[in-house]
TORKOL-4160 file (C-alpha; in steps of 0.2 Angstrom, whole numbers, padded with zeros to 4 digits, m for minus):
380
<pt num="1" X="0000" Y="0000" Z="0000"/>
<pt num="2" X="0014" Y="0012" Z="0004"/>
<pt num="3" X="0022" Y="0009" Z="m0012"/>
<pt num="4" X="0006" Y="0013" Z="m0022"/>
<pt num="5" X="0005" Y="0029" Z="m0013"/>
<pt num="6" X="0023" Y="0034" Z="m0018"/>
<pt num="7" X="0019" Y="0030" Z="m0036"/>
<pt num="8" X="0003" Y="0041" Z="m0036"/>
<pt num="9" X="0013" Y="0055" Z="m0028"/>
<pt num="10" X="0026" Y="0055" Z="m0041"/>
<pt num="11" X="0014" Y="0054" Z="m0055"/>
<pt num="12" X="0005" Y="0070" Z="m0048"/>
<pt num="13" X="0021" Y="0080" Z="m0047"/>
<pt num="14" X="0025" Y="0075" Z="m0065"/>
<pt num="15" X="0008" Y="0081" Z="m0071"/>
<pt num="16" X="0011" Y="0098" Z="m0061"/>
<pt num="17" X="0028" Y="0100" Z="m0068"/>
<pt num="18" X="0021" Y="0098" Z="m0086"/>
<pt num="19" X="0007" Y="0110" Z="m0082"/>
<pt num="20" X="0018" Y="0124" Z="m0076"/>
<pt num="21" X="0027" Y="0129" Z="m0092"/>
<pt num="22" X="0010" Y="0129" Z="m0101"/>
<pt num="23" X="0004" Y="0143" Z="m0088"/>
<pt num="24" X="0020" Y="0153" Z="m0090"/>
<pt num="25" X="0018" Y="0153" Z="m0109"/>
<pt num="26" X="0000" Y="0158" Z="m0107"/>
<pt num="27" X="0005" Y="0173" Z="m0095"/>
<pt num="28" X="0018" Y="0178" Z="m0108"/>
<pt num="29" X="0006" Y="0178" Z="m0122"/>
<pt num="30" X="m0006" Y="0188" Z="m0112"/>
<pt num="31" X="0007" Y="0201" Z="m0108"/>
<pt num="32" X="0013" Y="0202" Z="m0126"/>
<pt num="33" X="m0005" Y="0204" Z="m0131"/>
<pt num="34" X="m0008" Y="0219" Z="m0119"/>
<pt num="35" X="0009" Y="0227" Z="m0125"/>
<pt num="36" X="0003" Y="0226" Z="m0143"/>
<pt num="37" X="m0014" Y="0233" Z="m0139"/>
<pt num="38" X="m0006" Y="0247" Z="m0129"/>
<pt num="39" X="0006" Y="0251" Z="m0143"/>
<pt num="40" X="m0008" Y="0252" Z="m0155"/>
<pt num="41" X="m0018" Y="0264" Z="m0144"/>
<pt num="42" X="m0003" Y="0275" Z="m0141"/>
<pt num="43" X="0001" Y="0277" Z="m0159"/>
<pt num="44" X="m0017" Y="0281" Z="m0162"/>
<pt num="45" X="m0017" Y="0294" Z="m0148"/>
<pt num="46" X="m0001" Y="0302" Z="m0154"/>
<pt num="47" X="m0008" Y="0304" Z="m0172"/>
<pt num="48" X="m0024" Y="0311" Z="m0166"/>
<pt num="49" X="m0019" Y="0322" Z="m0151"/>
<pt num="50" X="0000" Y="0324" Z="m0152"/>
<pt num="51" X="0014" Y="0318" Z="m0141"/>
<pt num="52" X="0011" Y="0329" Z="m0126"/>
<pt num="53" X="m0006" Y="0320" Z="m0123"/>
<pt num="54" X="0002" Y="0303" Z="m0121"/>
<pt num="55" X="0016" Y="0310" Z="m0109"/>
<pt num="56" X="0002" Y="0319" Z="m0099"/>
<pt num="57" X="m0007" Y="0302" Z="m0098"/>
<pt num="58" X="0008" Y="0292" Z="m0092"/>
<pt num="59" X="0014" Y="0306" Z="m0080"/>
<pt num="60" X="m0001" Y="0312" Z="m0070"/>
<pt num="61" X="0010" Y="0314" Z="m0055"/>
<pt num="62" X="0018" Y="0329" Z="m0063"/>
<pt num="63" X="0001" Y="0339" Z="m0063"/>
<pt num="64" X="m0004" Y="0349" Z="m0048"/>
<pt num="65" X="m0019" Y="0342" Z="m0038"/>
<pt num="66" X="m0035" Y="0351" Z="m0041"/>
<pt num="67" X="m0036" Y="0366" Z="m0031"/>
<pt num="68" X="m0018" Y="0366" Z="m0025"/>
<pt num="69" X="m0008" Y="0382" Z="m0029"/>
<pt num="70" X="0010" Y="0379" Z="m0035"/>
<pt num="71" X="0023" Y="0383" Z="m0022"/>
<pt num="72" X="0030" Y="0401" Z="m0025"/>
<pt num="73" X="0039" Y="0415" Z="m0016"/>
<pt num="74" X="0022" Y="0424" Z="m0012"/>
<pt num="75" X="0019" Y="0411" Z="0001"/>
<pt num="76" X="0033" Y="0418" Z="0011"/>
<pt num="77" X="0032" Y="0436" Z="0008"/>
<pt num="78" X="0014" Y="0440" Z="0009"/>
<pt num="79" X="0008" Y="0444" Z="0026"/>
<pt num="80" X="m0005" Y="0433" Z="0035"/>
<pt num="81" X="m0023" Y="0438" Z="0029"/>
<pt num="82" X="m0030" Y="0434" Z="0046"/>
<pt num="83" X="m0021" Y="0438" Z="0062"/>
<pt num="84" X="m0032" Y="0426" Z="0073"/>
<pt num="85" X="m0021" Y="0411" Z="0071"/>
<pt num="86" X="m0021" Y="0396" Z="0083"/>
<pt num="87" X="m0002" Y="0395" Z="0087"/>
<pt num="88" X="0003" Y="0395" Z="0105"/>
<pt num="89" X="0017" Y="0407" Z="0111"/>
<pt num="90" X="0030" Y="0394" Z="0109"/>
<pt num="91" X="0025" Y="0390" Z="0091"/>
<pt num="92" X="0022" Y="0408" Z="0087"/>
<pt num="93" X="0039" Y="0414" Z="0093"/>
<pt num="94" X="0048" Y="0400" Z="0084"/>
<pt num="95" X="0039" Y="0404" Z="0068"/>
<pt num="96" X="0042" Y="0423" Z="0070"/>
<pt num="97" X="0061" Y="0421" Z="0072"/>
<pt num="98" X="0064" Y="0412" Z="0055"/>
<pt num="99" X="0075" Y="0425" Z="0046"/>
<pt num="100" X="0083" Y="0424" Z="0029"/>
<pt num="101" X="0102" Y="0425" Z="0029"/>
<pt num="102" X="0104" Y="0434" Z="0012"/>
<pt num="103" X="0102" Y="0453" Z="0015"/>
<pt num="104" X="0097" Y="0457" Z="m0002"/>
<pt num="105" X="0078" Y="0454" Z="m0005"/>
<pt num="106" X="0073" Y="0445" Z="m0022"/>
<pt num="107" X="0058" Y="0456" Z="m0024"/>
<pt num="108" X="0053" Y="0474" Z="m0022"/>
<pt num="109" X="0052" Y="0477" Z="m0004"/>
<pt num="110" X="0044" Y="0492" Z="0004"/>
<pt num="111" X="0049" Y="0493" Z="0022"/>
<pt num="112" X="0035" Y="0497" Z="0034"/>
<pt num="113" X="0032" Y="0503" Z="0052"/>
<pt num="114" X="0023" Y="0491" Z="0063"/>
<pt num="115" X="0012" Y="0501" Z="0075"/>
<pt num="116" X="0009" Y="0489" Z="0090"/>
<pt num="117" X="m0005" Y="0494" Z="0102"/>
<pt num="118" X="m0005" Y="0486" Z="0120"/>
<pt num="119" X="m0022" Y="0490" Z="0125"/>
<pt num="120" X="m0034" Y="0485" Z="0139"/>
<pt num="121" X="m0049" Y="0485" Z="0127"/>
<pt num="122" X="m0056" Y="0499" Z="0116"/>
<pt num="123" X="m0045" Y="0512" Z="0107"/>
<pt num="124" X="m0054" Y="0528" Z="0111"/>
<pt num="125" X="m0042" Y="0539" Z="0101"/>
<pt num="126" X="m0044" Y="0528" Z="0085"/>
<pt num="127" X="m0052" Y="0542" Z="0075"/>
<pt num="128" X="m0036" Y="0553" Z="0077"/>
<pt num="129" X="m0025" Y="0538" Z="0072"/>
<pt num="130" X="m0037" Y="0535" Z="0057"/>
<pt num="131" X="m0033" Y="0553" Z="0051"/>
<pt num="132" X="m0015" Y="0551" Z="0054"/>
<pt num="133" X="m0014" Y="0535" Z="0044"/>
<pt num="134" X="m0025" Y="0541" Z="0029"/>
<pt num="135" X="m0016" Y="0541" Z="0012"/>
<pt num="136" X="m0001" Y="0530" Z="0018"/>
<pt num="137" X="m0006" Y="0513" Z="0014"/>
<pt num="138" X="0008" Y="0501" Z="0011"/>
<pt num="139" X="0020" Y="0510" Z="0023"/>
<pt num="140" X="0012" Y="0504" Z="0040"/>
<pt num="141" X="0005" Y="0489" Z="0048"/>
<pt num="142" X="m0006" Y="0489" Z="0064"/>
<pt num="143" X="m0007" Y="0476" Z="0078"/>
<pt num="144" X="m0018" Y="0477" Z="0093"/>
<pt num="145" X="m0016" Y="0466" Z="0109"/>
<pt num="146" X="m0031" Y="0468" Z="0121"/>
<pt num="147" X="m0039" Y="0457" Z="0135"/>
<pt num="148" X="m0045" Y="0441" Z="0127"/>
<pt num="149" X="m0063" Y="0444" Z="0131"/>
<pt num="150" X="m0063" Y="0461" Z="0121"/>
<pt num="151" X="m0072" Y="0461" Z="0104"/>
<pt num="152" X="m0068" Y="0476" Z="0094"/>
<pt num="153" X="m0082" Y="0483" Z="0083"/>
<pt num="154" X="m0072" Y="0493" Z="0070"/>
<pt num="155" X="m0081" Y="0494" Z="0053"/>
<pt num="156" X="m0072" Y="0486" Z="0038"/>
<pt num="157" X="m0067" Y="0503" Z="0032"/>
<pt num="158" X="m0056" Y="0506" Z="0048"/>
<pt num="159" X="m0038" Y="0503" Z="0048"/>
<pt num="160" X="m0040" Y="0494" Z="0064"/>
<pt num="161" X="m0053" Y="0482" Z="0057"/>
<pt num="162" X="m0047" Y="0464" Z="0060"/>
<pt num="163" X="m0030" Y="0469" Z="0068"/>
<pt num="164" X="m0032" Y="0461" Z="0085"/>
<pt num="165" X="m0019" Y="0447" Z="0088"/>
<pt num="166" X="m0023" Y="0432" Z="0099"/>
<pt num="167" X="m0020" Y="0438" Z="0117"/>
<pt num="168" X="m0019" Y="0433" Z="0135"/>
<pt num="169" X="m0022" Y="0442" Z="0151"/>
<pt num="170" X="m0009" Y="0454" Z="0158"/>
<pt num="171" X="m0005" Y="0461" Z="0175"/>
<pt num="172" X="0004" Y="0477" Z="0177"/>
<pt num="173" X="0022" Y="0475" Z="0183"/>
<pt num="174" X="0023" Y="0457" Z="0180"/>
<pt num="175" X="0030" Y="0446" Z="0166"/>
<pt num="176" X="0014" Y="0444" Z="0157"/>
<pt num="177" X="0016" Y="0462" Z="0151"/>
<pt num="178" X="0032" Y="0458" Z="0143"/>
<pt num="179" X="0024" Y="0442" Z="0136"/>
<pt num="180" X="0011" Y="0453" Z="0128"/>
<pt num="181" X="0024" Y="0464" Z="0120"/>
<pt num="182" X="0034" Y="0449" Z="0113"/>
<pt num="183" X="0017" Y="0443" Z="0107"/>
<pt num="184" X="0014" Y="0459" Z="0097"/>
<pt num="185" X="0032" Y="0459" Z="0090"/>
<pt num="186" X="0031" Y="0441" Z="0085"/>
<pt num="187" X="0015" Y="0443" Z="0076"/>
<pt num="188" X="0022" Y="0459" Z="0067"/>
<pt num="189" X="0038" Y="0449" Z="0062"/>
<pt num="190" X="0027" Y="0437" Z="0052"/>
<pt num="191" X="0025" Y="0451" Z="0039"/>
<pt num="192" X="0043" Y="0451" Z="0031"/>
<pt num="193" X="0040" Y="0470" Z="0025"/>
<pt num="194" X="0039" Y="0476" Z="0043"/>
<pt num="195" X="0056" Y="0484" Z="0047"/>
<pt num="196" X="0053" Y="0495" Z="0062"/>
<pt num="197" X="0042" Y="0491" Z="0077"/>
<pt num="198" X="0034" Y="0504" Z="0088"/>
<pt num="199" X="0025" Y="0499" Z="0105"/>
<pt num="200" X="0011" Y="0511" Z="0109"/>
<pt num="201" X="m0004" Y="0511" Z="0121"/>
<pt num="202" X="m0022" Y="0516" Z="0118"/>
<pt num="203" X="m0018" Y="0532" Z="0127"/>
<pt num="204" X="m0005" Y="0537" Z="0114"/>
<pt num="205" X="m0006" Y="0550" Z="0101"/>
<pt num="206" X="0006" Y="0554" Z="0086"/>
<pt num="207" X="0015" Y="0572" Z="0088"/>
<pt num="208" X="0019" Y="0574" Z="0069"/>
<pt num="209" X="0011" Y="0568" Z="0053"/>
<pt num="210" X="0015" Y="0551" Z="0046"/>
<pt num="211" X="0028" Y="0557" Z="0033"/>
<pt num="212" X="0038" Y="0566" Z="0047"/>
<pt num="213" X="0038" Y="0550" Z="0058"/>
<pt num="214" X="0041" Y="0538" Z="0044"/>
<pt num="215" X="0057" Y="0548" Z="0039"/>
<pt num="216" X="0063" Y="0550" Z="0057"/>
<pt num="217" X="0062" Y="0532" Z="0061"/>
<pt num="218" X="0068" Y="0525" Z="0044"/>
<pt num="219" X="0083" Y="0536" Z="0043"/>
<pt num="220" X="0089" Y="0533" Z="0061"/>
<pt num="221" X="0105" Y="0524" Z="0064"/>
<pt num="222" X="0099" Y="0518" Z="0081"/>
<pt num="223" X="0084" Y="0510" Z="0089"/>
<pt num="224" X="0074" Y="0520" Z="0102"/>
<pt num="225" X="0075" Y="0511" Z="0119"/>
<pt num="226" X="0077" Y="0520" Z="0135"/>
<pt num="227" X="0090" Y="0512" Z="0145"/>
<pt num="228" X="0099" Y="0520" Z="0160"/>
<pt num="229" X="0109" Y="0515" Z="0175"/>
<pt num="230" X="0099" Y="0521" Z="0191"/>
<pt num="231" X="0109" Y="0519" Z="0206"/>
<pt num="232" X="0095" Y="0523" Z="0218"/>
<pt num="233" X="0082" Y="0511" Z="0226"/>
<pt num="234" X="0071" Y="0511" Z="0211"/>
<pt num="235" X="0085" Y="0506" Z="0200"/>
<pt num="236" X="0099" Y="0496" Z="0206"/>
<pt num="237" X="0089" Y="0494" Z="0222"/>
<pt num="238" X="0078" Y="0481" Z="0212"/>
<pt num="239" X="0092" Y="0470" Z="0207"/>
<pt num="240" X="0093" Y="0453" Z="0214"/>
<pt num="241" X="0109" Y="0443" Z="0215"/>
<pt num="242" X="0100" Y="0428" Z="0208"/>
<pt num="243" X="0102" Y="0437" Z="0191"/>
<pt num="244" X="0120" Y="0433" Z="0190"/>
<pt num="245" X="0130" Y="0428" Z="0180"/>
<pt num="246" X="0119" Y="0432" Z="0165"/>
<pt num="247" X="0116" Y="0450" Z="0172"/>
<pt num="248" X="0128" Y="0458" Z="0184"/>
<pt num="249" X="0123" Y="0474" Z="0194"/>
<pt num="250" X="0133" Y="0485" Z="0183"/>
<pt num="251" X="0123" Y="0479" Z="0168"/>
<pt num="252" X="0106" Y="0482" Z="0176"/>
<pt num="253" X="0096" Y="0495" Z="0167"/>
<pt num="254" X="0080" Y="0504" Z="0169"/>
<pt num="255" X="0069" Y="0512" Z="0156"/>
<pt num="256" X="0053" Y="0517" Z="0148"/>
<pt num="257" X="0041" Y="0502" Z="0143"/>
<pt num="258" X="0037" Y="0511" Z="0126"/>
<pt num="259" X="0051" Y="0507" Z="0113"/>
<pt num="260" X="0055" Y="0507" Z="0094"/>
<pt num="261" X="0066" Y="0494" Z="0087"/>
<pt num="262" X="0072" Y="0488" Z="0070"/>
<pt num="263" X="0069" Y="0471" Z="0063"/>
<pt num="264" X="0086" Y="0464" Z="0069"/>
<pt num="265" X="0083" Y="0469" Z="0087"/>
<pt num="266" X="0064" Y="0463" Z="0086"/>
<pt num="267" X="0071" Y="0446" Z="0082"/>
<pt num="268" X="0082" Y="0447" Z="0097"/>
<pt num="269" X="0067" Y="0452" Z="0108"/>
<pt num="270" X="0057" Y="0437" Z="0103"/>
<pt num="271" X="0071" Y="0424" Z="0102"/>
<pt num="272" X="0077" Y="0427" Z="0120"/>
<pt num="273" X="0076" Y="0414" Z="0132"/>
<pt num="274" X="0093" Y="0417" Z="0141"/>
<pt num="275" X="0088" Y="0432" Z="0150"/>
<pt num="276" X="0069" Y="0429" Z="0151"/>
<pt num="277" X="0070" Y="0415" Z="0164"/>
<pt num="278" X="0081" Y="0426" Z="0175"/>
<pt num="279" X="0069" Y="0440" Z="0175"/>
<pt num="280" X="0054" Y="0429" Z="0177"/>
<pt num="281" X="0061" Y="0422" Z="0193"/>
<pt num="282" X="0070" Y="0436" Z="0201"/>
<pt num="283" X="0061" Y="0452" Z="0195"/>
<pt num="284" X="0044" Y="0453" Z="0203"/>
<pt num="285" X="0035" Y="0467" Z="0211"/>
<pt num="286" X="0042" Y="0478" Z="0218"/>
<pt num="287" X="0054" Y="0475" Z="0204"/>
<pt num="288" X="0043" Y="0480" Z="0189"/>
<pt num="289" X="0049" Y="0469" Z="0175"/>
<pt num="290" X="0043" Y="0479" Z="0160"/>
<pt num="291" X="0055" Y="0493" Z="0166"/>
<pt num="292" X="0070" Y="0482" Z="0166"/>
<pt num="293" X="0069" Y="0467" Z="0155"/>
<pt num="294" X="0071" Y="0474" Z="0138"/>
<pt num="295" X="0082" Y="0489" Z="0143"/>
<pt num="296" X="0094" Y="0477" Z="0152"/>
<pt num="297" X="0094" Y="0463" Z="0139"/>
<pt num="298" X="0096" Y="0475" Z="0124"/>
<pt num="299" X="0110" Y="0485" Z="0133"/>
<pt num="300" X="0120" Y="0469" Z="0135"/>
<pt num="301" X="0117" Y="0462" Z="0118"/>
<pt num="302" X="0116" Y="0477" Z="0107"/>
<pt num="303" X="0120" Y="0493" Z="0118"/>
<pt num="304" X="0129" Y="0502" Z="0103"/>
<pt num="305" X="0113" Y="0501" Z="0093"/>
<pt num="306" X="0102" Y="0510" Z="0105"/>
<pt num="307" X="0099" Y="0529" Z="0106"/>
<pt num="308" X="0096" Y="0526" Z="0125"/>
<pt num="309" X="0079" Y="0536" Z="0124"/>
<pt num="310" X="0061" Y="0533" Z="0121"/>
<pt num="311" X="0051" Y="0542" Z="0107"/>
<pt num="312" X="0036" Y="0543" Z="0118"/>
<pt num="313" X="0034" Y="0559" Z="0129"/>
<pt num="314" X="0025" Y="0557" Z="0146"/>
<pt num="315" X="0023" Y="0569" Z="0161"/>
<pt num="316" X="0030" Y="0563" Z="0178"/>
<pt num="317" X="0028" Y="0581" Z="0186"/>
<pt num="318" X="0013" Y="0576" Z="0195"/>
<pt num="319" X="0021" Y="0563" Z="0205"/>
<pt num="320" X="0015" Y="0545" Z="0209"/>
<pt num="321" X="0018" Y="0528" Z="0202"/>
<pt num="322" X="0010" Y="0533" Z="0185"/>
<pt num="323" X="0012" Y="0548" Z="0173"/>
<pt num="324" X="m0001" Y="0562" Z="0172"/>
<pt num="325" X="m0017" Y="0558" Z="0162"/>
<pt num="326" X="m0024" Y="0573" Z="0151"/>
<pt num="327" X="m0042" Y="0575" Z="0149"/>
<pt num="328" X="m0052" Y="0588" Z="0138"/>
<pt num="329" X="m0049" Y="0602" Z="0150"/>
<pt num="330" X="m0030" Y="0600" Z="0148"/>
<pt num="331" X="m0030" Y="0601" Z="0129"/>
<pt num="332" X="m0027" Y="0619" Z="0125"/>
<pt num="333" X="m0017" Y="0628" Z="0112"/>
<pt num="334" X="m0003" Y="0632" Z="0125"/>
<pt num="335" X="m0003" Y="0613" Z="0129"/>
<pt num="336" X="m0001" Y="0608" Z="0111"/>
<pt num="337" X="0014" Y="0620" Z="0109"/>
<pt num="338" X="0022" Y="0613" Z="0124"/>
<pt num="339" X="0021" Y="0595" Z="0117"/>
<pt num="340" X="0031" Y="0600" Z="0101"/>
<pt num="341" X="0042" Y="0615" Z="0106"/>
<pt num="342" X="0058" Y="0616" Z="0117"/>
<pt num="343" X="0064" Y="0599" Z="0113"/>
<pt num="344" X="0083" Y="0596" Z="0112"/>
<pt num="345" X="0091" Y="0579" Z="0110"/>
<pt num="346" X="0103" Y="0569" Z="0099"/>
<pt num="347" X="0098" Y="0562" Z="0083"/>
<pt num="348" X="0111" Y="0552" Z="0073"/>
<pt num="349" X="0124" Y="0560" Z="0084"/>
<pt num="350" X="0118" Y="0577" Z="0079"/>
<pt num="351" X="0108" Y="0590" Z="0089"/>
<pt num="352" X="0089" Y="0589" Z="0085"/>
<pt num="353" X="0074" Y="0599" Z="0090"/>
<pt num="354" X="0063" Y="0584" Z="0086"/>
<pt num="355" X="0064" Y="0571" Z="0100"/>
<pt num="356" X="0047" Y="0564" Z="0104"/>
<pt num="357" X="0036" Y="0557" Z="0090"/>
<pt num="358" X="0022" Y="0551" Z="0102"/>
<pt num="359" X="0014" Y="0556" Z="0118"/>
<pt num="360" X="0004" Y="0549" Z="0132"/>
<pt num="361" X="m0007" Y="0547" Z="0143"/>
<pt num="362" X="m0023" Y="0555" Z="0135"/>
<pt num="363" X="m0040" Y="0551" Z="0142"/>
<pt num="364" X="m0055" Y="0547" Z="0130"/>
<pt num="365" X="m0062" Y="0564" Z="0134"/>
<pt num="366" X="m0047" Y="0572" Z="0125"/>
<pt num="367" X="m0052" Y="0566" Z="0108"/>
<pt num="368" X="m0063" Y="0580" Z="0103"/>
<pt num="369" X="m0051" Y="0595" Z="0107"/>
<pt num="370" X="m0036" Y="0585" Z="0100"/>
<pt num="371" X="m0046" Y="0582" Z="0084"/>
<pt num="372" X="m0049" Y="0600" Z="0082"/>
<pt num="373" X="m0031" Y="0606" Z="0086"/>
<pt num="374" X="m0021" Y="0592" Z="0078"/>
<pt num="375" X="m0022" Y="0600" Z="0060"/>
<pt num="376" X="m0014" Y="0616" Z="0066"/>
<pt num="377" X="m0001" Y="0609" Z="0078"/>
<pt num="378" X="0002" Y="0591" Z="0073"/>
<pt num="379" X="0001" Y="0592" Z="0055"/>
<pt num="380" X="m0013" Y="0580" Z="0052"/>
């Protein structure tokens, strides 16, 4: 019985080995047939439509997907159409600090001033600013950081329409204020055409017309950051030994919160982590971080690029922790003359009678008299 099984198995293997070549021959004939049919169809299509049609048919991967725009330089140089992105600060700062290493731009670049408003909510002086910006499209950008719950209701015709950036809560004198300032700068850096960055508040006004301010800032060799060594209790007295070795007491600086920086220094502000952690830990009230962080950091890293003064005028003559606020009754012709006259400072290492380009703090009630007197005294 076993011998019979072996003979049957051998017979089956023999039959299978004979069938295998037949299957290979059939597959080969099928393949040749398909090749012949494809050749005939190809020749017909070439005669009927031309050679390009068959290439396009064979290479569909070379064609862009439906609805997909081809990759171009515009993707990098056009500013975001919507400021309300979903990036967290860490993502935003990383994206904002991407910078080209070739200085010459491969397109016609018109440098702009980024006007960055750090606001609690409404911009009561917006009508004055609207008149200031009128006729200067393409030379400025606007960014507004307000409390997260505030919803602006500017009409579409307003220069402030849609200019709010994603925001977070801030507390006076704490690191959250500097976070908001960095957030404004980072959003402004996303527009490659922004070259100068001015920090303002909702209580600020421009002291000259747009052309004068643009020329003054664009022609300056320095950035305008107030940074000075105050040996007293409100200067060096706020220094904490924990700041060393990154910041020594001789490097400790104090200055105005309201600054103007060029693009290079703006990148430094946003990219900094070295000094940030020290100020966050060791500069807390009664050390007011917004008066020390940027002035100290920029003095250490780029002291020779600073004019060591602010462009924003304030009045501290009334005393107290905050500068004077001016209402409707304060806005007289004599007051307006005081704002722009009797100024003396250095501009590009030469004496100048134009020193302050902006002023604060102005209450909402000051809008009407300012609006009436601005054409005569401020030039807009």
